[in-house]
Backbone as CSV, one residue per row, in Angstrom:
resi,resn,N_x,N_y,N_z,CA_x,CA_y,CA_z,C_x,C_y,C_z
1,MET,0.840,-1.178,0.000,0.000,0.000,0.000,0.882,1.237,0.000
2,ASN,0.559,2.181,-0.857,1.301,3.425,-0.943,0.558,4.490,-0.152
3,ILE,0.999,4.747,1.083,0.295,5.713,1.918,0.644,7.148,1.569
4,SER,1.601,7.352,0.653,1.937,8.710,0.250,1.155,9.146,-0.988
5,ALA,0.296,8.279,-1.518,-0.483,8.606,-2.713,-1.530,9.667,-2.386
6,THR,-1.828,10.504,-3.361,-2.878,11.500,-3.204,-4.228,10.800,-3.276
7,PRO,-5.099,11.010,-2.296,-6.408,10.355,-2.323,-7.260,10.823,-3.497
8,LEU,-7.985,9.892,-4.096,-8.925,10.213,-5.167,-10.127,10.948,-4.578
9,PRO,-10.886,11.667,-5.402,-12.112,12.299,-4.905,-13.111,11.251,-4.426
10,CYS,-14.074,11.686,-3.660,-15.115,10.793,-3.147,-15.874,10.155,-4.310
11,PRO,-16.127,8.841,-4.263,-16.839,8.178,-5.355,-18.329,8.538,-5.408
12,PHE,-18.881,9.119,-4.356,-20.296,9.469,-4.326,-20.561,10.919,-4.685
13,CYS,-19.807,11.847,-4.078,-20.081,13.263,-4.329,-19.016,13.930,-5.192
14,GLY,-17.849,13.298,-5.356,-16.800,13.838,-6.209,-15.932,14.912,-5.577
15,LYS,-16.158,15.206,-4.313,-15.367,16.238,-3.640,-14.143,15.636,-2.973
16,GLU,-13.193,16.495,-2.635,-11.959,16.044,-1.996,-12.267,15.467,-0.619
17,PRO,-11.660,14.321,-0.274,-11.910,13.710,1.024,-11.047,14.314,2.125
18,GLY,-11.424,14.019,3.351,-10.589,14.336,4.491,-9.705,13.140,4.777
19,ASN,-8.744,13.277,5.681,-7.895,12.131,6.014,-7.504,12.149,7.477
20,LEU,-7.206,10.965,7.973,-6.717,10.781,9.329,-5.286,10.284,9.220
21,LEU,-4.329,11.196,9.278,-2.895,10.881,9.207,-2.520,10.125,7.936
22,MET,-3.268,10.350,6.842,-3.026,9.702,5.543,-3.043,8.175,5.645
23,VAL,-3.768,7.643,6.616,-3.948,6.204,6.759,-5.414,5.851,6.507
24,LYS,-6.315,6.654,7.017,-7.749,6.480,6.798,-8.266,7.708,6.052
25,ILE,-9.126,7.490,5.078,-9.726,8.552,4.285,-11.230,8.518,4.539
26,TYR,-11.859,9.683,4.514,-13.307,9.755,4.694,-13.840,10.928,3.889
27,CYS,-15.106,10.909,3.559,-15.711,12.036,2.876,-16.063,13.083,3.925
28,ALA,-15.609,14.300,3.704,-15.842,15.384,4.649,-17.065,16.232,4.293
29,THR,-17.811,15.833,3.265,-19.004,16.570,2.845,-20.190,16.051,3.644
30,ASP,-20.774,16.887,4.490,-21.784,16.407,5.440,-23.079,15.892,4.829
31,ASP,-23.366,16.183,3.565,-24.580,15.629,2.965,-24.294,14.454,2.023
32,CYS,-23.089,13.886,2.095,-22.701,12.748,1.262,-23.133,11.426,1.912
33,ALA,-23.366,10.419,1.083,-23.792,9.098,1.564,-22.755,8.434,2.470
34,ILE,-21.482,8.723,2.252,-20.437,8.083,3.070,-19.711,9.102,3.953
35,PHE,-20.395,10.161,4.344,-19.833,11.183,5.210,-19.274,10.574,6.496
36,ASP,-18.025,10.900,6.782,-17.367,10.557,8.047,-17.231,9.048,8.299
37,ILE,-17.160,8.242,7.235,-16.919,6.800,7.382,-15.483,6.535,6.950
38,PRO,-14.580,6.237,7.892,-13.166,6.052,7.537,-12.911,4.764,6.748
39,VAL,-12.074,4.880,5.710,-11.700,3.767,4.833,-10.178,3.802,4.685
40,ASP,-9.522,2.639,4.629,-8.077,2.603,4.382,-7.765,3.322,3.088
41,ILE,-6.691,4.112,3.068,-6.336,4.868,1.861,-6.074,3.933,0.678
42,GLY,-5.500,2.762,0.915,-5.249,1.819,-0.170,-6.535,1.336,-0.821
43,LYS,-7.557,1.059,-0.028,-8.853,0.625,-0.566,-9.547,1.782,-1.267
44,TRP,-9.472,2.962,-0.705,-10.098,4.143,-1.303,-9.528,4.398,-2.697
45,ASN,-8.211,4.324,-2.828,-7.560,4.625,-4.102,-7.611,3.484,-5.104
46,ARG,-7.873,2.250,-4.686,-7.915,1.114,-5.610,-9.305,0.826,-6.146
47,ARG,-10.298,1.555,-5.766,-11.680,1.220,-6.151,-11.893,1.185,-7.651
48,GLU,-11.270,2.078,-8.422,-11.456,2.074,-9.874,-10.779,0.872,-10.517
49,ALA,-9.608,0.498,-10.038,-8.895,-0.644,-10.594,-9.698,-1.928,-10.368
50,ALA,-10.309,-2.059,-9.210,-11.099,-3.254,-8.914,-12.307,-3.328,-9.835
51,ALA,-12.962,-2.212,-10.082,-14.120,-2.198,-10.976,-13.693,-2.534,-12.402
52,GLY,-12.562,-2.035,-12.845,-12.061,-2.323,-14.177,-11.719,-3.786,-14.353
53,ASN,-11.171,-4.427,-13.320,-10.848,-5.841,-13.390,-12.106,-6.697,-13.520
54,LYS,-13.175,-6.334,-12.836,-14.419,-7.103,-12.928,-15.000,-7.038,-14.334
55,GLU,-14.972,-5.855,-14.947,-15.500,-5.713,-16.290,-14.686,-6.502,-17.298
56,GLY,-13.363,-6.499,-17.125,-12.488,-7.196,-18.051,-12.600,-8.703,-17.953
57,ASN,-13.016,-9.228,-16.800,-13.119,-10.669,-16.595,-14.492,-11.231,-16.937
58,SER,-15.435,-10.390,-17.327,-16.787,-10.880,-17.557,-17.058,-11.251,-19.013
59,SER,-16.057,-11.359,-19.849,-16.305,-11.669,-21.271,-16.535,-13.122,-21.533
């Protein structure tokens, strides 16, 4: 896991997330579906790659 990577925008609202010591990322937008739910930065940043792998394997 690369903890120095810049976090991607929130997958729900598209705004910049907040972070807890660059280990946990959360959406800081109070009207977002995932507001204030901490997620590992590695999982937060890998979400697009995981979705792309599923699409590529479904042929």
